[in-house]
C-alpha positions, -999 to 999 in steps of 0.1 A, spaced: -179 -501 -111 -186 -509 -74 -149 -510 -67 -144 -476 -84 -173 -462 -64 -158 -474 -31 -124 -460 -41 -140 -426 -47 -157 -427 -14 -124 -437 4 -105 -409 -13 -132 -384 -5 -132 -394 32 -94 -391 33 -97 -356 18 -123 -346 44 -103 -361 72 -71 -342 60 -90 -310 59 -103 -316 94 -67 -323 106 -54 -291 90 -42 -267 117 -50 -230 120 -23 -204 115 -10 -181 142 14 -152 146 46 -164 163 84 -160 161 113 -181 173 139 -170 198 168 -186 216 185 -186 251 213 -203 270 225 -200 306 242 -167 314 275 -183 324 275 -211 298 272 -194 264 262 -211 232 260 -202 196 236 -216 170 251 -228 137 218 -237 122 183 -238 136 148 -242 121 113 -248 132 93 -268 106 56 -264 103 28 -274 79 38 -295 48 68 -275 37 70 -244 59 101 -235 80 114 -205 99 150 -201 110 161 -194 146 185 -165 149 221 -177 145 257 -164 144 257 -146 177 268 -154 213 237 -166 233 240 -159 270 208 -141 279 200 -164 308 181 -197 310 145 -193 299 150 -156 291 140 -138 259 167 -138 232 170 -122 198 143 -121 172 145 -118 134 112 -109 117 113 -130 86 91 -154 67 54 -158 68 35 -137 94 10 -165 101 22 -201 105 9 -234 118 22 -248 151 56 -263 144 59 -301 143 97 -304 145 129 -286 155 162 -290 137 192 -275 156 230 -275 156 251 -253 179 283 -251 198 286 -250 236 314 -226 245 323 -241 278 328 -275 263 340 -264 228 317 -291 217 291 -291 189 257 -306 193 229 -314 169 195 -331 166 161 -331 149 133 -333 175 96 -340 170 73 -315 187 38 -321 199 21 -300 172 -14 -307 184 -6 -296 220 11 -264 207 -18 -257 184 -42 -261 213 -22 -237 235 -21 -211 207 -58 -215 200 -69 -214 236 -46 -186 248 -50 -176 284 -70 -152 306 -56 -117 309 -65 -89 332 -53 -62 308 -57 -73 272 -95 -74 271 -99 -107 288 -76 -130 268 -41 -130 254 -21 -156 235 15 -168 230 38 -150 206 72 -167 208 86 -202 208 119 -202 227 147 -227 224 171 -232 253 205 -249 249 226 -260 278 259 -279 283 256 -317 278 231 -312 249 200 -304 269 174 -286 248 142 -272 263 114 -255 243 90 -230 258 59 -213 245 61 -177 257 35 -148 260 31 -114 275 22 -107 311 45 -133 327 33 -164 309 56 -192 298 50 -230 295 74 -258 286 64 -277 255 94 -300 250 126 -314 264 152 -332 244 188 -344 244 210 -335 214 240 -356 204 276 -344 201 288 -341 165 320 -334 146 333 -301 134 311 -274 119 321 -251 91 321 -218 110 337 -201 81 303 -204 64 288 -182 91 319 -159 95 336 -158 61 358 -129 73 369 -145 105 407 -142 110 410 -163 141 398 -199 147 365 -206 164 385 -220 193 404 -188 197 372 -167 195 356 -189 222 387 -185 245 383 -147 243 346 -150 252 352 -173 281 377 -148 297 347 -125 302 330 -149 325 332 -147 363 364 -162 378 347 -190 396 330 -201 364 362 -200 344 379 -221 371 350 -247 371 353 -250 333 391 -255 334 387 -281 362 360 -300 342 333 -291 368 305 -281 345 272 -290 363 257 -311 334 227 -324 354 218 -289 367 194 -278 340 176 -312 339 172 -309 377 155 -275 374 126 -293 356 115 -312 388 78 -309 394 55 -313 425 18 -313 431 10 -280 449 -9 -247 449 -4 -212 463 -26 -200 491 -25 -163 503 -36 -156 539 -42 -119 545 -68 -94 555 -59 -73 525 -78 -75 492 -57 -96 468 -60 -87 431 -33 -108 415 -5 -133 420 25 -138 396 44 -170 399 79 -178 384 94 -213 387 130 -225 386 121 -245 355 114 -211 339 77 -216 334 57 -185 345 20 -180 353 -3 -155 369 -37 -156 386 -62 -128 391 -98 -119 398 -123 -147 406 -97 -174 398 -79 -164 431 -108 -179 450 -105 -212 432 -68 -221 432 -62 -257 425 -32 -278 430 -13 -289 399 21 -303 388 44 -273 389 80 -265 392 98 -253 424 89 -217 431 116 -192 423 98 -159 427 63 -147 433 45 -113 436 13 -106 454 -7 -76 443 -30 -62 470 -50 -31 480 -43 -11 512 -70 6 533 -69 36 509 -75 13 479 -39 19 466 -24 -11 449 9 -25 462 31 -54 451 48 -76 476 77 -94 458 91 -126 473 124 -142 461 134 -177 471 168 -191 478 173 -219 452 190 -244 475 164 -239 503 135 -240 479 145 -274 464 153 -288 498 118 -277 512 99 -290 482 118 -324 483 97 -332 514 67 -336 491 64 -373 481 52 -383 447 15 -388 455 13 -360 481 -2 -325 477 13 -293 491 1 -258 499 25 -228 496 11 -207 524 19 -170 519 10 -149 550 8 -113 540 9 -87 568 -6 -55 552 4 -34 582 41 -43 580 39 -47 542 58 -80 547 52 -117 542 63 -151 555 60 -183 535 56 -220 545 50 -252 526 22 -272 542 22 -310 537 -7 -326 556 -4 -313 592 33 -302 588 44 -267 579 80 -261 568 90 -224 568 112 -207 542 139 -188 561 160 -175 533 134 -156 513 138 -119 504 107 -97 504 100 -61 495 68 -42 490 62 -11 468 33 8 453 26 1 416 
């Protein structure tokens, strides 16, 4: 009897624990992307969530929207879903005419936490949340997964390496296809810029490029200006995006972040009109400048905004050294 009693207690405890571990459900949809000049096409893709749930990633179309950019969306399946715990994916890389596949474990608890927490928003009544889970595919089998939301918000939640596989049955996807998949791809590749076509023919695909974009450094943005700053938007080469506004502008903290690709400073002129100063960085220069930051060092991206000239200069400060960005492009306009 005592053993039976202990067994009941154990089973009850397990049930309570399982209920506590059960995740909430959220409204999200999958989407896909690939580099603009290195198209891909999904043969089969699924996010798996909960005990038996799954939702498919749009397939059967050329994916070349740009790395980290929004792709296609099919509204199907359950409206509310738990955070996914795994990704199953197979696709073809056009430039290589090579198929890749893999099943990847996702950090469901981290994704659940990001969904639940959301993020501060200066428009949507104080807080907003993520709506999409984006899958990026690049030559060499690189797979990056981002959580994406409105108002310039995107965060990486996974990076994986898929393995090359044998032939896929594309007739299953395109039953009425008259040509072979190889012939179809050849026609698509002819639409690419000449220099990209030449690089592909010469076997010069930059396989390490997309992995290199993920390099992070410890730094923060600091705006120096007599203007009243209302908001800063930050976009990184690793395709994460963030924004800061209101009181948070006074408490900027350094954090592990990618190399800056573009930023916009929103500010008020003397007549209280809001302007946006947009700053675009040269990729080669930006990575070269940030490479001066050592592993345990902290940097400050100093943005000096001249409200009179409606212009800005940018430097990276490392201890007592300031390195200017000479190749930036800036423009200011009223919102």
